[in-house]
N, C-alpha and C positions, 0 to 999 in steps of 0.2 A: 172236840165238837164234831158231830157227824155231818157228813156232806149230804147234799141232795141225792147223790148217786147211791148212798147207803140207805137212806130213809124212805125213798119213793120208788116203788116198783116200776119197771119199764112199761110204757103204754102198749096196748095191744097192737100187733102188726097185722097187715092185710093177709098174710099167709104164714105158714109154718116157717120158722127160722131154720136155716141150715147151719149146723155147727161144724165148721172146719177151721183150722188155724187162721186167725186174722193177722197175726204179727209175722209178716213175711221174713223179716230179719231174724227173729227168734227161730222160725222154722228152718231157715237156711243154716243157722248156728247149730241146730239139732241134727240136721241131715248131712251136712258137708263132712263132718268127721267120720260118719259111717262109711261113705264112699271113699274117703281118703285112706282110712285104715284098711279097707277091703283091698285097695291097691297095694299098700305097703306090706300087707301080710304075705303077699305072693302065694297065697293058697286060699281056698274057698270052702265053706261049709254051709249047708242049706239053712242052718239055724241063724245065719246072719239075716235072712229074710224075716225071722221072728223078731230080731232086734229092731229092724226097720219098722215093722208093723207095730211093735210095742211103743216105740218112740213117737210115731205119728198118732197112735190112738191116745196116748197119755196127753200129748199136746192138744189134741182135738177135744178131749173130755174136760179140759180145764174150765172153759167158759160155762158150759151147762152145770158143772159141779159148783162153781162159785155162785151162779144164779140160784140154784136150789138151796145152798147154804144160807145165802142172804134172805131168801124167802122164809127159811125156817128160824133163823136166829136174829135177823135185823128187821125185816119188814113186818113180820108177824102176820102176814096175810098172803093169799095166793096171788102170784103174778100171772098175767094173761099169757106169758110165754112159758109158763110152767109145764104144760103137757108136752110141748115140742122139746123143751130142754130135757125133761125126764126121759123121753123116748131116745133122744140122741145120746144121753148119758148112759143109758142101758146098752145101747148098741156099741158105743165105743168101749164100755167096760167089758163087754163080751169079747171084743177083739183083743183087748189088753190081757184079759184072763187067759184066753187061748194061747196068746204069744208067750206069756209068762210060764204057762205050763210046759210049752215046748222047750223053753230055756232051762227050766228046772230039770227036765229029762235029759238034756244034752250037755249042760255045764257041770263042771266040778262043783259040788255042793258048797264048799267054802267060799268060792267066788260068787255063787248065786246068793248066799245069805248076806255077804258083805255088800254087794251091789244092791240087793233088794232092800236092805235096811237103810242104806244111804238115800235111795230114791224115795222110799216111803217117808222118811223124815223130812226131806226137802218138799215133797208133795204136800204134806200137812202144813208145813211152814208157809208155803206159797198160798194155800187156800186161806190160812189165817191172815196173812199179810193183805191179801185182796179184800177179805171181809172188813178189815180195819182201814182199807183204802190207803195203805202205806206202800204200794207197789213201786213208787218212785224213789224209795229209799236207796241211797248210794250203795250201802252194804248189801241190800237185797239184790240190786242189779248185778253186782260183782259175783255174788253167790249164784245167781241165775246163770251167768255165763259159764261158771265152773260146772254147774249141774247139767246144762244143756250139752256142753261139749264132752261130757263124760260118756256119751254114746261111743266115743272112740275106744274107751276101755272095754265096753260091752262087746263091740264088734271084734276086738282083738281076742277076747275070751272065746267067742263063737268060732273064730277062724283057726285059732292055734291051741285053745284049751287053757291058756294062761295069759297074763298081761306081760308082754315082752318089754324089756327095758326101754327100747326105742319108743314104745307107745306111751310110757310115762312122760317122756320128753315131748312127744307130739301133743299130748293133752295139755301139758303146762304151757307150751308155746301157743297153741290154738286158743286156750282159755285167756291168756294174757291179751292176745289180739282182740278176742271177742269182748272182753271187758272194756278195753279202750274204745272199741267201736260203739258199744252201748252208751258209754259216758259222753262220747262226742255227739251222738244223736240227741241225747237228753240236754246237752249244752245248747244245741241248736233250738230245741223246743223251748227252752227257757228264754233264749234270746228273742224268739218270735213272739212269745207272750209279752216280754218286756217292751217289744217294739209296738205291739197293739195297744198296750196300756200306758205307753209313754213313761215307763218306769224302768229303772235298771234291774236286771235279774240278780238273783242272789250270788251267782257265780259258783255255786256249790259243785255242779257237774263239770263246769269248765276247769276248775282247779283239780278235781279228781282225774279228769281226762289228761291234763298236763302231767300229773304225777305218773300216770300209767305210761305216757309217752316217754317220760324219763326212764322208767323201768325197761321199756322196750329198747331204748337207745343203749342202755347199759348191757342188755342181753346181746344186742347186735355187736357191740365192741368185743364182748367176751367170745362170741361165736367166731368173730374174725381172728382174734388172737389164737383160738384153738383150731383155726384153719377149716372151719365149716362155712365155706363161702356162700353156699346157697341159702343156708339158714340165716346168715348175716344179711344177705340181700333181702330175704323175706321180711326180716325185722325192720330193716332200713326202709323198705317200701311202706310198711305200716306207719312208721314214724312220719315219713314225708307226706303220705296221703292224709292221715288224720290231722297232722300239723297244719297242712294247707286248709283243711276244712275248718279248723278252729280259727285260723287267720281270717278266712273270708266271712266267718260269722259276724265279724265286726262291721260288715257293710250291709246296709238295709236292703239293697237290691238282691244280694245273695240270700238273705233270709226269706225273700219272697219266692224263692225257687220251690216248685212243687215237691212235696215230701216223697212222692213216687220217684221223681228223678234222683233225689238224694239217696233213696233206698237202693235204686239200681246202681248208682255209683259205689255205694258201700258194698253191695253184693259183688260187684266186679273186683273191688280191692280185696275182699275176703277170699274170692276164688283164686286170684293170682297168688295171694299169700299162701293158701293151702297147696297150690301147685308147686311153689318154690320149696315148701317144707317137704313135700313128697320127694322132690329132686334131692334135697339135702339129706334125707333119712334113707334113701333107697340103697 
């Protein structure tokens, strides 16, 4: 069954809407790996700026693209926000195309084709999922974490001309942490909804988050056995931080905490985690 968000176009706004990334957590997830790998690569190439521009443009173009697709295939009529969305989509697409052209000219073509194919497939899936209003799917959230943090791989290609072995490890570790963070946030949202409706939440995201914390804990123990102390500390920090958040979600007063505060705490944890990974992989 279609939801109201799918079938009813948005109301006219008093002015032209500005299309920049609204999901600050996802934006940090996209950009933090770029800066982290730029440090770890110990070298710099100007095409890294194209990676940054392409990532930001792709994230910014998502909302106007979804609106235009809903207008075409779902609402079947013009939305009042359509002119503004079309203009922003065109502008961000121009930035994206220019950035992609720079990467095509500077990257080894096999890496360009592989990364380009992966990003194109995920972009199409993301738009389809949003059209069907299934963006809260657990599987899609985990796939989003892997896709967003893959900017680490793109930055490594720009900096060094290939994907170094340490970068694969960085991507795996940062994607695991990002997945756990997304699931913990969604578990909180479900708990808040259940609190308002006086009904128990499904617990889907809470169970998935607990599973990922178990995975992070196993990785921390493995890193410690292999004597990668900084990486073990980073993983342990994520387990403790997210575990504490899941625990306090059982208290109604904690669920009343502003989401902005929760987001800042999650951003702080993510930044510390990335810094420890840098120390461990240096």
